[in-house]
N, C-alpha and C positions, 0 to 999 in steps of 0.2 A: 508217550499217550497213557492214558488210564482208560479202561474200560469197565463198565457198568452192565447189568444186564436187569430189565423189568420183566419180571417171569410173569406173564399173562398166557400160558399154554400157545396156541397157536398165534397167539397175537403178542408173543414176545420178542423185545428187539434190544440192542445194545446202543449203549450212550457213551461216546466216545469224548475224552476231555483232554485239550492238548494243546499245544502251540504249534501252527502252521499246519493245521489239518485241511484248511482249504486249498493248501498245495497237495495233499496226499490224493490226488485223483482217484486212486483205486478204491478208495471205501467210500466214496460217491458212487462211482460206478456199478461197483458189486449190490449197492441197493437200488438200482433202478431196474424196474420192471419192464420189459418193453422197448421199443423202440424210440420214444417220443417222451419229450419233459417239457414243462412249464414253469418258468421260474417267475415267482412274485416277490418283489422288493418293495422299495421305497425310494423317495428322490435321495434322502439321505445316504443310504446304504449302498445303492447300486453304483454311484461313482467310485465308490472305495473298495468295493468286493466282487461287484459281477463279473469282470474278466477273468478273475483268477478259478470262475467254474468252468471257463472255454475248454480247457484243455478234458476234464472229465466229460464234456458232452459231446466232445468232437464225434462227428458221425451220427449222431442222434438227430431227428426232428426236435427242433426246438423254438420257443417262442418266450418273452419275456413282457409281463404286465408290472409297470411301475406306479405304484400309487402314491398320492402324498404321505407326507410324513406326521402322524400323530394320531392319538385317540379318538380325535373327532373324525377321523376317516373311518374308523372301526363298524362299517356301516352297511346297510343293503346295498347302496350305490356303488361302493366298492367291490362287494361280494359280486354285483351283476357284472361289472368290468370283468372281472377272471372268468366268470361263465362265458360272456360273450367272447373271449378270446380263445375258449375252449373248444365254443360250438363254431365259431367263425374259420376257425384254424382246422376243422374236423379230427380233433384229438379224439382218440379212441380210449375203452375201457381198460388198456393197457398204458394208458400215459402216468408219468409220474409228476406230481407237483411239487416243485422245491421252494420252500419257505426259507427266504433268507433276509434276515431281520430281527427286529425284536418279538415282543410278545403281539402285538397288534398285528403283524405281517403274519406271525406263528398261527395265531387263531383265525384269522380270515382266509388263509390258505388250507388248514385243516378241515374248515368249516366247507370250502368249497370241494376240496377231495371228498369229503362223506358223502356230499349230494349229487356231485356229477357223475350222471348214468349209475346211479346207485353205490358210488362207493370207489373211488381209485386211488392206488397207492399215493402216497406222500413223504418227505422226507423233510427233517426241522434241521437247518442252519441259524441257530440261535446267535445274534450279535451284543446282544446286550446283556448285562449281568442279572437281570431280571429274569430275561428269558432264558438263561443258560441254568438257574438254580430252581428254576419254578416253572413258568409257563409252558415251554419247551417239553417237557415231561409229563405223561399222565394221559394224554389225549382229549383232555376238554380244548373245544373250538367253540366259535362262535364270534358273533356281532353285537352290538350294543342297540338297545331301543330308545327312544326317546324318555320310555317311561323306566327303565332300569337299565342296569349293566348286565351285559352277557345273557339277555334275556331268550336270544334265540342262538340256537347251535345244536351239536351234537358230541357224543364220545366218539372218537375217530383216531386210533392209535396210529402214531408214524412209522416208518419202515426201520428208521433209525433217525437218532440223533446226535449229530456233530457238533461240538462246543469247543471251537476255536477261540483259546483264550487270548490270541494276539489281536483280537477283534477290539478289544476292551481298552486297548490301547488309544484309541480315536473316541471313546464314550464321553461325554461330556460330564464333568464331576455332579451336576445334578443329578445323572441319569444314574451313576455309579452309587451314590448314596440311596435312590431310588430301589436298586435292585439289593442293597444291605437290607432294606426292611424286610424281603422275604429270606434272607440268611438267618435275620436275627430270630424270624418267627419260627423257624426249625428248633432252634436253641430253647425257645419259651414253650414250646408244647410238645418237644419229644427228647431233648437231650440239653441237661443243665451242664454237661461237661464241655459240651459244644460251646454253650453259651459264655462259658467261664472264659473258652479259647477265643472266642471273640472278643469279649471285654479285654481281654489282654493282647488282642493284635487289631482292633480297629483302627489305628491311626496306619497301619501295614496296609490294612486293606484298603483305605482311603488313599494312600500314595501309590497304589497299585503294585504292591508287591508281588510278582510272580508266584513264588512258592505259596505267599499268605493266600492269594486268589485259588490258586488251583487247589488248596486245601479245602477253603470255604466251598467251592463249587462241587467237590468230590463228596463231601460231609452231607451237603445240602441234597444232591441227585440221592446218594446213598438211603438218605430219610425219606425220599419221597416217593423213591421205586420200592422202598419195604412196604410203605402205607398203601401205595396203588395197588401193590402184587396182592394185596387183603382185601382190595375195598374198591375194585375198579371204577364202578359206577356211583360212588357215593351215597351208599345207602346205610353206611355207619360210620368206621373208623375214619375215613377220606375226609370226612367234614372238618376234622381239627385242623387241615390245612387250611381253614378258612378264619383262623384267629384275625379278630380287627375287621375283618374284610365288609360284614355288612354293616358297619360304621362307616369304614371307607368307601364302599360303593356310594352311601348316601352324599358324602362329601363331593364325590366327582360329580355325580348327578345334579346336584345344587352348583356346584361351580361353573359346570358347563365341561365336558369330557376334552381332556389335555389342558385344563388351566392348574388342575394339581395333577400331578404325575401319580401314577397308580399306588407307586411304594411311597409316595408322600402321603397320600390318604389313608394307606395301610399302617402306617407309623404311627398317626393321629391315633388311627381306628384301634391299634393293639393298647394305646394309653388308656383308651376308654373301656377297653374288654377289661384291662387288670384293674381299672377302678371299681368297675362293674363286680368283679370278681371279690374286691376286698370287701363291697356293701354286702356281697351274699357270704362272707366268714371264709373265704377261700384262702386268700392272700393276707399277708401283713402288710403293713404301711410301709415297711421296710423292702419288703418285694416289690411293691407297686413302684415306688422310687428307683429301684435298680430297675425293672423296666424302663422306666421313663428317661433314666441317666442314659443306658446304651443307646436307646433310640436318638436321644439329642446330641450323643457322639457321634452319632453315623451322618450327622447332619441332616436329619429330619424334622420335621414339625411334631409337637408333643402335643397340642390343642387343636380343636376343630377350628375353621376358620370364623373369624370375630363376626361376620354377616351372615352365619347361618343361626336360626332359631330352632328353640326345641320342637316346637311345632313341625319345623321342616325336617328336621331328624326323624320324628314319631312318623310322619306320612312316609318319607322315602323310604325308611326300614321297614315298612308294613307291607312294602310291595316287592320286596326283596324275594329272590328266588329262594331262599330259605325260610320261608314262610309256607306251612305244611297244615292242611286241615284248618287254618285260621290261625294257626299259633306260631310265633314268630320265635325260631331256634336261634342261640347266639353259644359261639364257642367261647368256654371260661376257662380260666387257669384254675386247676383243683391244687397246685403248686407250680414252683417252676421247674419246666420241665415234663409237664403232665398237662393235659389239657381234656374237656369231656365236652360234648353237645349237649346243650341245657336249654328246656324250654318250660322249666318250672321254675324260673327264676322270678323274682319278685317284682310286679309292674313299678311299685314303689321304689324300689331300688333302681331299676332303668329309670324312672323320672329323676330319681337324684343324681344318677350318671350324666344323664343329657344334660341337667341343668347345672351340674358343675362346670361343663366343657361350652355350654353355650353362655355363661353368664361372666368366667373368670375373664375371659380375653377383653371383654367390654369393660368390666369394671377396671380392669389395668389400664385400658386405654384412657378413661375418664380420669383416673387418678393422675395418671402422666400428663394430663391437659391440665388440671387442676394446680400441678406443681410446676408448671411454665411460669 
């Protein structure tokens, strides 16, 4: 087991990474405050791992909320089910909420914990690669709104994050690739040497090599913990963690939440961000191609959906959370391994970038049809 720390003063907490952590009941029990716990999970994860928590929760007052699986259920209705279980079960403010699942479960459970009786303890047990390397760390919680992704939420740090890498053995290949998008992101924005390591080990990662996955998770969490420790509430540096996300959120919204996985949308979004960085004179064509190539090798889309228009992108990006005082802020790469928040990019360059990604797939489809 490896242990990292997110340094946030009185809100600091450990991240445990390793195999078989679900069977180490002392780790979980030590993080539970009070004598009651509510487990929140989903229909996919519950049959696989729910019983493994029983030993740690023995002797406590417990209940379980099992939600449907998928981004479409990251909603106010799901949040209401958690609130209802807490109120109907008479859980008090010493209750601990335990999120057992991927990013959707972690975000919803964290928001419920932040809002129930003005804030109760919660624990993250992420079971997907994406949640282990990204969403479980840093305290961002929330739900989607029909108008935009993660529009409702709160910053609420967990008591502990327990990333059991054994849970990745049951993860579908598509979900594994989606998680690799966030791993690649850390190399692009913060550590070119890590990106080079990913390029050299991408096949091992996709083959679920335990040593490769453990290192990728550890380094990703290292980077995120360092960034979050410097900027917990995303007033500056932390925003670089959103590389490709504004483009990606527009894709998720337009396609219907869950039809494109978050990591798939972010993969395409990072390609778009790299292209805009090139138009702004920050990246070379070779660096853009390097970005596209590693995203493609991870099994991720490198283009926007063929049915999305430039007008859709413009509208949906305009209502993203990163719009401040009427100005859209985007994360651009200043070089491979370094990123910056920009509101001063050229509108003409953004228009060109969006046009590139909303016309190429359609042209390719037309050309393919003509060649038949």
